[in-house]
N, C-alpha and C positions, 0 to 999 in steps of 0.2 A: 413528653406520650409517646416517645416514638423510641426508649430506650431499652425495646425489648427488640428493636431490631439491631443492633450495634453485633451481636455476636455473628450475624448473617453476612455484615462487612468484613469481621473479622476472615469470616470463612474464603472470602476471597481474596486477601492478602491486602486489604484495605489500610492507609493509616486511618485511624479513629480520632476523630477531633469532634466536642458537639457543646452548644451553649444548654444550658440550663435556668430553664427564669425562676420555674418553681417545680421541685421536688414532686413525682406524680400519688407517690404519701411519702409520711415526714415521721419523723420519731414522736411529734407533739398530737399527732392523729393516733397514733398507737398508745400515747399513754392517759389524752382525754379516756377512751374506750377503758383501757385499765381502772384509771381513776372512776368510771362509771360515770362520768357527766354526760350529760344530756346535752349535744353541741350539734354542729352542722354535719359532722361524718359519725355523728352517736344519738341517734333517736331514742325519745325517750324510754319507747316498753322495750330498749335494747339495753339502755343503761339500768333498768331497772329489775332486770334477768340476771340472775347471775349465768343460766345456762346461755342464755344468748352472749351474753356478753363473754363465755368463755370460748363459743364457736366464731366469733367474730373475732378475737384476740389470735384465735388459730389461722382463721383466715390472711389481717392482718400480717400477723409473725410472716406467715409464709410467703406473702405476696411482696414483702419487703426485702427477705432473703432474693425471691428470683428479681426482682426489681436492682440488686445491689449485686447478683450475678451476671445480670444484663450490663447494669451499668460499668462493671470492672474491665470489660474491654475496649473503655474508652483511653484512649493513652493522653489523651489533650481536653482538658473540662473546662469550660466558661460558665460563671456565672454571674448571678446581678448584684448580688450581698452576700455578707459574713452570714446571714442565716443560714440561707440557703448554702454557701460553702461549710458550714458546720454539718447540718443535713449529707449534702453529698458528700463529703468525705468517710461520715461516717455508715452510710448503707452501702455506698461503690466501695468503700476501703482502699481509696486511691489517694491518701495526705500524702501531698508534694505535687501530685497532678494538675489542682483544681486550681484557676486564676478568676480571678475577679476582674 
């Protein structure tokens, strides 16, 4: 949940390493909203409404982009699983820096 502070450490010249157990937002979460499936992250009232779904997708995609920008400041990344690694590699665009 603290990826958004990584740019601050970069500004002061720190080498940035981090551990991610579960991404703050995942591609699966975005896909559930896009598919209009009611779930833990997508209330049935949102799933039933095309307008609410569109608004939520805009929010999620913006949040994922910002999360990716912040995470891209990490130089070394440790994760707990191949699932997390796949999402972090895609969101943070740091293939090769992520280790399980």
